[in-house]
Phi, psi and omega in degrees: 000319180301317183293322179296323174299318181295324177292321178295319178296315179300312183298323182291319175299318180293320182297312182299314172312316183289327175295323180290322175297316185294323182289324180292326180290325178289333182297141180297138184290150175045044176287124185293142174296148180300135184280145175280135182282131175294134180305142179304324179296321183293315181294325177295317177301317179295319179297322184291319177298318178297324179293316178300312178306317183299317185289319183275347175081027180214120176274123181275132173284334173237093183292348175300330181292324173293318179301315180292330181289333185251016181260121175277150180312318186296346184269350179295138179285160180301137180096342182274149183279155177295336175299345180276348172278189186279354191299312182296317178295330175299315179303312183292309183300325176304313180286325177291320177302309177306321178290314179294313176301313173314311181295321174304310180299312181310312180287319186286327187238068187300333179264358180281144179269181187294332176294315182291316176306316179298318182290320177294323180294316180299321179298318190281337184251002175298157185297328177298320180289327178289326173294328174297315174298314177302321179293319182293337175271005181070021185281352182301315184279343183277347183296132179261122181241160172284193178283104179228166177296162183298315184287323178294324181296309182298319176295321182292319179302309178300322186284336183256005186297313177296325177294324179295320177295322177289326177296321178300317179300317179295326180292315181298314182301314179294324183277323186234003173087182184297329182293313177303314179296313183301322176300312179303313186294312182300321180289337183246353176248347190295311179302316184293332181297318186276339178232070185295152189290323182240153183298133181284331175220159181293133186292331180293325180289320179296319183288322180292314184293323176301308183302315181298323181287338174273359185081017186260158176291177176293137180303142174251132181252133178222143181284124178266317184201145171233124178231179180083171181287168187299324188276352182207067184284157173231128184251140174243121189234144176245149171243138189237137166224139184305131178085357182234151173294147179294153173236144184237161180207152182236138177202175181279358174217164181295321178295320180296320182289325178299319176299319183289323179292315178299318182297322181299310183291324179301311182290321185291326185266359175067040180290132177282168175090000173273209185289333184251005169066000000 
């Protein structure tokens, strides 16, 4: 009886093993393992990064640099260093911007002296100019902030917008080198370079220096007309130089009207040193 039981157990094991071998033979060969689905959050983050890259015109080999450039200190998790925010990249980008714009000015204005070039540079690299560029690229809503109130959120975004722009320049420089950073700056600063938002120099000073260089006397300003109520007058002033037609300007004060008149003559006579050099 014992031998018979042993034989039955042996046969059962052998049969089960045979079924396993047969099932394995029927299974498709080299079946690829099932792919893990990418978390929806990761795909969304990748899409957001690609959208920012498209707007700034640079595809990052290291997307972490872009993420760092738009991350405010307040958004850092506990234990992370301030250097993981935009601040270090801002420092680098500030100097890269200064170098590239200096080179642009040197080439674009061959007759400008050091003083004029310095004034143009200061205007182009100021925080307000950087903020304007960042705003034009739609970076305002891309800034990563920590938990703050709605009003504080809006103020904070605007206050760091210029810094974020410089940080993006620093990130592009590290990712793609000087050529990539210079391309970004030229694309976004060339028009601003030729059309600064504010006069670089007082137009009356520019006109006087030009007149002296031509051997002419100091320009003479004269009030032509005053209109409007006493509390809100309007002045029309003319500027005269020998051998040239007078130029007129209107303003809420005599000095404002004189500046306008000087600007009119500067533009008409093609005087250098103004807004378009």
